[in-house]
C-alpha positions in Angstrom: 0.0 0.0 0.0 1.3 3.5 -0.9 2.0 6.0 1.9 -0.9 8.3 2.8 -1.6 11.9 2.0 -0.5 13.7 5.2 -2.0 17.0 6.2 -0.5 19.2 8.9 -3.3 21.4 10.3 -6.9 20.6 10.8 -8.6 23.9 10.0 -9.9 25.5 6.8 -7.2 24.5 4.2 -6.3 21.2 5.8 -9.7 19.7 6.2 -10.9 21.1 2.9 -8.0 19.3 1.2 -8.6 16.1 3.1 -12.3 16.1 2.4 -11.9 16.7 -1.3 -9.2 14.0 -1.5 -11.4 11.4 0.1 -14.3 12.2 -2.1 -12.1 11.8 -5.2 -10.2 8.8 -3.9 -12.4 7.0 -1.3 -10.1 4.0 -1.1 -6.9 6.0 -0.4 -5.6 7.0 3.0 -5.4 10.6 4.4 -4.1 11.5 7.8 -4.6 14.9 9.3 -2.5 16.0 12.3 -3.9 18.9 14.4 -1.9 20.0 17.5 -4.9 21.6 19.2 -8.4 20.3 20.2 -10.5 22.4 17.8 -10.7 21.7 14.1 -12.5 23.3 11.1 -14.0 26.3 12.9 -15.2 29.7 11.7 -12.5 32.0 13.1 -14.3 35.1 11.6 -17.3 34.4 13.8 -15.5 34.7 17.1 -16.2 38.4 17.7 -19.9 37.7 17.3 -19.7 34.9 19.8 -18.0 37.2 22.3 -20.7 39.8 21.5 -23.4 37.2 22.2 -25.0 37.1 18.7 -23.7 33.6 18.4 -24.9 31.7 21.4 -22.8 28.5 21.5 -19.1 28.1 20.7 -19.9 24.9 18.9 -22.1 26.8 16.5 -18.8 28.0 14.9 -17.7 24.4 14.0 -17.8 23.7 10.3 -16.8 20.0 10.5 -16.8 17.9 13.7 -14.2 15.2 14.3 -17.1 12.7 14.0 -18.1 14.0 10.6 -14.4 13.9 9.5 -14.3 10.2 10.5 -17.4 9.6 8.5 -15.7 11.0 5.4 -12.8 8.5 5.8 -10.4 11.1 7.3 -7.9 9.8 9.9 -8.0 12.9 12.1 -5.6 13.0 15.0 -6.2 15.9 17.3 -3.6 17.0 19.9 -0.9 15.6 17.7 1.8 18.1 16.8 4.1 17.7 13.8 7.4 19.0 15.0 9.7 18.2 12.0 9.6 17.5 8.3 12.2 15.4 6.5 11.7 15.9 2.8 14.4 13.5 1.8 13.0 10.6 3.8 9.4 11.9 3.1 8.4 11.6 6.7 7.1 13.9 9.4 7.9 13.7 13.1 4.8 13.7 15.3 4.3 14.2 19.1 1.0 13.2 20.5 -0.8 10.6 22.6 2.2 10.3 24.8 4.6 9.2 22.1 6.9 10.5 19.4 6.9 8.8 16.0 7.7 9.1 12.3 4.9 9.2 9.8 5.7 8.5 6.1 3.9 10.5 3.5 3.2 10.1 -0.2 2.1 13.7 -0.5 2.3 16.4 2.2 0.2 19.5 2.7 1.4 22.1 5.2 -1.6 24.0 6.4 -0.4 25.3 9.7 -2.1 28.7 9.6 -0.9 31.9 11.3 -0.4 33.2 14.8 -1.3 36.4 16.5 1.5 38.9 16.9 2.0 40.3 20.4 5.5 41.8 20.2 6.5 44.5 20.9 3.8 45.0 23.5 5.3 44.4 26.9 3.1 42.9 29.7 1.1 40.6 27.4 1.7 37.8 30.0 -0.6 39.4 32.5 -4.1 38.1 33.3 -6.9 39.7 31.4 -4.6 40.3 28.4 -5.8 38.4 25.3 -5.5 38.0 21.5 -8.5 36.9 19.4 -7.0 33.9 17.7 -8.8 30.7 18.1 -11.9 29.4 19.9 -10.1 29.1 23.2 -9.4 32.8 23.1 -13.0 33.5 22.3 -14.2 31.3 25.2 -11.8 32.9 27.7 -12.9 36.4 26.7 -16.6 35.7 26.9 -16.0 34.0 30.3 -14.2 37.1 31.5 -17.0 39.4 30.5 -19.7 37.4 32.3 -20.8 37.6 35.9 -19.1 34.9 37.9 -22.5 33.7 39.2 -23.8 33.4 35.6 -21.3 31.3 33.6 -21.4 32.2 29.8 -19.4 29.2 28.5 -20.4 25.6 28.7 -17.3 23.8 29.9 -18.8 20.4 29.4 -18.1 20.6 25.7 -15.3 18.2 24.9 -13.1 20.7 23.1 -13.3 23.6 25.6 -10.3 24.3 27.7 -12.3 24.2 30.9 -9.3 25.2 33.2 -8.8 28.4 31.1 -12.5 29.2 31.1 -13.0 28.6 34.8 -10.0 30.8 35.6 -11.4 33.8 33.8 -15.0 33.1 34.8 -13.9 33.5 38.5 -12.6 37.0 37.9 -14.9 40.0 38.3 -16.0 41.3 34.9 -14.2 44.4 33.5 -15.7 47.9 33.2 -13.0 49.4 31.0 -11.3 47.6 28.1 -8.5 48.5 25.7 -8.0 47.2 22.1 -4.5 47.6 20.8 -4.8 47.7 17.0 -7.4 49.2 14.7 -7.7 46.5 12.0 -10.5 44.0 11.4 -10.2 42.5 14.9 -10.1 45.8 16.6 -13.2 47.2 14.9 -15.3 44.1 15.3 -14.3 43.6 19.0 -15.0 47.3 19.7 -18.6 46.5 18.7 -18.6 43.3 20.8 -17.3 45.1 24.0 -19.7 48.0 23.6 -22.6 45.5 23.4 -21.7 44.5 26.9 -21.8 48.1 28.0 -18.1 48.5 28.5 -16.0 51.6 28.3 -14.0 50.9 25.2 -10.7 52.4 24.0 -9.0 51.6 20.7 -5.3 52.4 20.2 -3.9 52.6 16.7 -0.3 53.4 16.0 -1.1 55.1 12.7 -3.5 57.8 11.7 -6.3 55.5 10.5 -8.4 52.6 11.5 -8.7 49.9 8.8 -5.9 51.5 6.8 -6.0 48.9 4.0 -9.5 50.1 3.1 -8.4 53.6 2.1 -9.1 57.1 3.6 -12.8 57.4 2.6 -13.6 54.2 4.5 -11.3 54.9 7.4 -12.7 58.4 8.2 -16.3 57.3 8.0 -15.7 54.3 10.2 -13.8 56.3 12.8 -16.6 58.9 13.0 -19.2 56.1 13.4 -17.2 54.4 16.2 -17.0 57.7 18.1 -20.8 58.0 17.7 -21.1 54.6 19.3 -19.1 55.7 22.3 -15.8 54.2 21.4 -12.8 56.4 22.4 -10.1 56.4 19.7 -6.4 57.0 20.3 -5.0 57.5 16.9 -1.3 58.1 16.1 -0.7 56.5 19.5 1.9 53.7 20.1 1.2 51.4 23.0 4.3 50.5 25.0 3.1 48.3 27.8 0.1 46.6 29.4 1.0 47.6 32.9 -0.1 46.0 36.2 0.8 43.3 38.6 -0.6 39.8 38.0 -3.5 41.4 36.1 -3.6 44.2 33.5 -4.3 47.5 35.1 -3.5 50.1 32.5 -2.3 50.7 28.9 0.9 52.8 28.9 1.3 54.6 25.6 3.7 57.3 24.3 1.4 60.1 25.5 0.4 58.8 28.9 -1.7 56.0 30.5 -5.2 54.8 30.5 -6.5 52.6 33.3 -8.3 49.4 32.0 -9.4 46.0 33.4 -8.9 44.0 30.2 -6.8 44.4 27.1 -7.0 42.8 23.7 -4.0 42.9 21.4 -5.0 42.8 17.7 -2.0 44.1 15.8 -1.8 41.4 13.2 -0.8 37.9 12.4 2.3 36.1 11.0 2.5 32.8 9.0 3.3 29.6 10.8 6.0 28.6 8.4 8.7 27.8 11.0 8.0 24.0 10.7 9.8 24.2 7.3 12.8 26.2 8.5 15.2 23.3 8.3 13.9 21.9 5.0 14.7 22.9 1.4 11.2 24.3 1.1 11.4 28.0 0.0 9.7 30.8 1.7 8.5 34.0 0.0 9.4 37.6 1.0 6.4 37.7 3.3 7.8 34.8 5.4 5.0 32.5 4.2 5.6 29.5 2.0 6.2 30.1 -1.7 3.9 28.0 -3.9 3.0 27.8 -7.6 -0.5 28.0 -9.1 -1.4 24.5 -7.9 -0.1 25.1 -4.3 3.1 23.1 -4.9 6.3 24.2 -3.2 9.7 23.8 -4.8 10.0 20.4 -3.2 8.3 17.5 -5.0 5.1 16.2 -3.3 5.0 19.0 -0.7 2.2 21.5 -0.9 1.2 24.5 1.3 -2.1 26.4 1.6 -4.0 28.8 3.8 -2.6 31.4 6.2 0.9 29.9 6.0 1.2 30.2 2.2 1.5 32.9 -0.5 -0.7 33.1 -3.6 -0.5 35.1 -6.8 -2.2 38.5 -6.7 -5.0 39.1 -9.2 -3.8 42.6 -10.2 0.0 42.3 -10.1 0.5 38.6 -10.9 3.1 38.6 -8.2 3.2 36.5 -5.0 1.2 38.0 -2.1 0.3 36.9 1.4 -3.5 37.4 2.1 -4.6 35.3 5.1 -8.3 35.2 4.7 -10.9 32.4 5.0 -12.0 31.9 1.4 -8.4 31.8 0.3 -7.7 29.0 2.7 -10.8 26.9 1.9 -10.5 27.3 -1.8 -6.8 26.5 -2.0 -7.2 23.4 0.3 -10.0 22.0 -1.8 -8.0 22.5 -5.0 -4.9 20.8 -3.6 -7.0 17.9 -2.5 -8.2 17.5 -6.0 -4.7 17.9 -7.4 -3.2 15.2 -5.1 -6.1 12.9 -6.1 -4.9 13.1 -9.7 -6.9 15.9 -11.3 -4.9 19.1 -11.1 -6.9 22.2 -10.1 -5.4 25.8 -9.7 -5.7 27.3 -6.2 -6.8 30.6 -7.7 -5.5 34.1 -7.4 -6.1 36.5 -4.5 -7.3 40.1 -4.7 -7.4 40.9 -1.0 -11.2 41.1 -1.1 -12.4 41.8 2.4 -15.5 43.1 4.2 -16.0 44.2 7.8 -18.9 45.3 10.0 -18.5 48.3 12.2 -21.7 48.6 14.3 -24.2 49.9 11.7 -21.6 50.5 9.0 -20.4 47.9 6.4 -17.2 48.3 4.5 -15.4 46.4 1.8 -12.1 46.6 -0.2 -10.4 44.8 -3.0 -7.2 45.1 -5.1 -4.7 47.9 -4.8 -5.9 51.1 -3.2 -2.8 52.7 -1.9 -1.1 54.9 -4.6 2.4 54.1 -3.4 1.7 50.4 -3.6 0.2 50.9 -7.1 3.2 52.8 -8.3 5.5 50.2 -6.9 3.6 47.6 -8.9 4.2 49.6 -12.1 0.8 51.4 -12.3 0.0 55.1 -12.6 -3.0 55.2 -10.2 -6.0 57.5 -10.4 -8.7 57.5 -7.8 -12.2 59.0 -7.6 -14.6 58.9 -4.7 -18.3 59.4 -4.9 -21.3 59.1 -2.6 -24.6 57.8 -4.0 -27.8 56.3 -2.7 -28.1 52.6 -2.0 -31.6 52.5 -3.3 -33.9 54.8 -5.3 -34.1 58.1 -3.4 -37.9 57.8 -2.8 -37.7 54.2 -1.5 -37.4 53.6 2.3 -34.0 52.5 3.6 -32.0 54.5 1.1 -28.6 55.3 2.6 -25.5 57.2 1.5 -23.0 54.8 0.0 -19.4 55.9 -0.6 -17.3 54.2 -3.3 -13.7 54.9 -4.1 -12.5 53.4 -7.4 -8.8 53.2 -8.5 -7.6 52.6 -12.0 -4.3 52.7 -14.0 -4.2 55.9 -16.1 -2.5 54.4 -19.1 -4.5 51.3 -19.6 -7.8 52.3 -17.9 -7.8 49.0 -16.1 -9.6 48.9 -12.7 -7.0 47.9 -10.0 -8.8 48.4 -6.7 -11.7 50.0 -4.8 -13.5 50.3 -1.5 -17.0 50.9 -0.3 -18.7 51.9 2.9 -22.3 52.5 3.9 -25.2 51.2 6.1 -27.4 49.5 3.5 -25.9 46.3 2.0 -22.8 48.2 1.0 -20.2 45.5 1.7 -21.6 42.9 -0.6 -21.3 45.3 -3.5 -17.5 44.9 -3.3 -18.0 41.5 -5.1 -18.8 43.4 -8.3 -15.4 45.0 -8.1 -13.7 41.7 -7.3 -15.2 40.2 -10.4 -14.1 43.3 -12.4 -10.5 42.8 -11.2 -10.5 39.1 -12.0 -11.8 39.9 -15.5 -9.2 42.7 -16.1 -12.0 45.1 -16.8 -11.3 48.7 -17.8 -13.3 51.5 -16.1 -15.3 51.9 -19.3 -16.2 48.2 -19.4 -17.2 48.4 -15.7 -19.4 51.3 -16.4 -21.2 49.3 -19.1 -22.0 46.4 -16.9 -25.7 45.5 -16.9 -26.3 45.6 -13.1 -29.8 45.0 -11.7 -32.1 47.8 -10.9 -35.3 47.9 -8.8 -36.2 50.6 -6.2 -35.9 48.3 -3.2 -32.4 47.1 -4.2 -30.6 49.8 -6.1 -31.0 53.1 -8.0 -30.9 53.0 -11.8 -27.2 53.9 -11.5 -25.7 51.6 -8.9 -23.1 53.4 -6.8 -20.4 51.2 -8.4 -21.5 52.4 -11.9 -21.6 56.0 -10.7 -18.0 55.7 -9.5 -16.9 54.2 -12.8 -18.7 57.0 -14.7 -16.9 59.7 -12.7 -13.5 58.0 -12.9 -13.9 57.4 -16.6 -14.4 61.1 -17.1 -11.2 61.8 -15.2 -9.2 59.3 -17.3 -10.6 60.8 -20.6 
């Protein structure tokens, strides 16, 4: 019997690959090693679990271990792969009280990413968290609840009951700090305010959600202030001060007393497993792969938050750690390993975020310096138009920024923000980028119109019309 397809990592990319592989080759073996207890969960849903909109932690599971077994997947939780030998085609595994070598025929590294805490001193203190994984979400929700009214069911097999019980026993906070104004910072500000907490957001730069562009950043910042969030922009945090517990955020301009701190300053790829192998890493530190997710070493693949992909606009490698990217690449690799090659697909950095009542989306290259570095001559126009016909109830101002290359007229990026189904409109621009549409071609798209859904001229079309006028 040939050696199995071995997958390192039991989340989006890993189990997508394993599932697709077993469907295509039901008589072949696939082994998935996951160092933690949780597998195949919706990481992006964790802020809404903390907020209380998602009631149970298990609601965030996409595929249970039992369902994985039914698909023919040999899933081994709490088994960590600690080394890879590409010459011998084996991985070294620690788990179940033993250390052993597992041969592979093909290997997928889908180890994800980890939350960055450096250079924030004091992260070791109690009531200091990151939002990365279901154990983090469970611990934060436990910390917010009254000790007499537990919010987390510790009888669930996967829950770290000791961690949850520890934070459930601490008096809930009244003042919280979020270090970092990205996706996690904005979404968790909403979650904390839903619990009635005084909420401070610290951002080192001048803008929240900086990858979304100025028009989105400014509107989101204003809206967060309206919701009672105190913003500290252009403010570098130096320390989470206190004794055993966090007591204050120390920043370059002073100090703010808090009872809980969340660090959300970004993530980094978990590529260190391959450090002593011939597998090449990209400039981002993530694993370099080709259009099929293959590394430079035969029979070794990488996908998800630990791997790069080609960018839709530039054609160059890019690291974009997002959920669809991981699921899509994993599924494609499972099919490729099964014998029917499937490209993993390009990435455009398409992303959406909810900020209280506002929705925002972005795609492609927005920043002009980044565009020029990629060889474009960028031109951007920003418009505000109604989300529906002006006379129809629910019409809301929707702001669209559209960026194109002056010479070719090609659309290379854009963003959108508004209260009425704004975020989902970004998919129109994502499709335009993937199809290499010019601004004129975008303007001519036959988008749907009816008063409850859109004005005659959708905001995307209005932006294209205005930008085309600038280009011509």
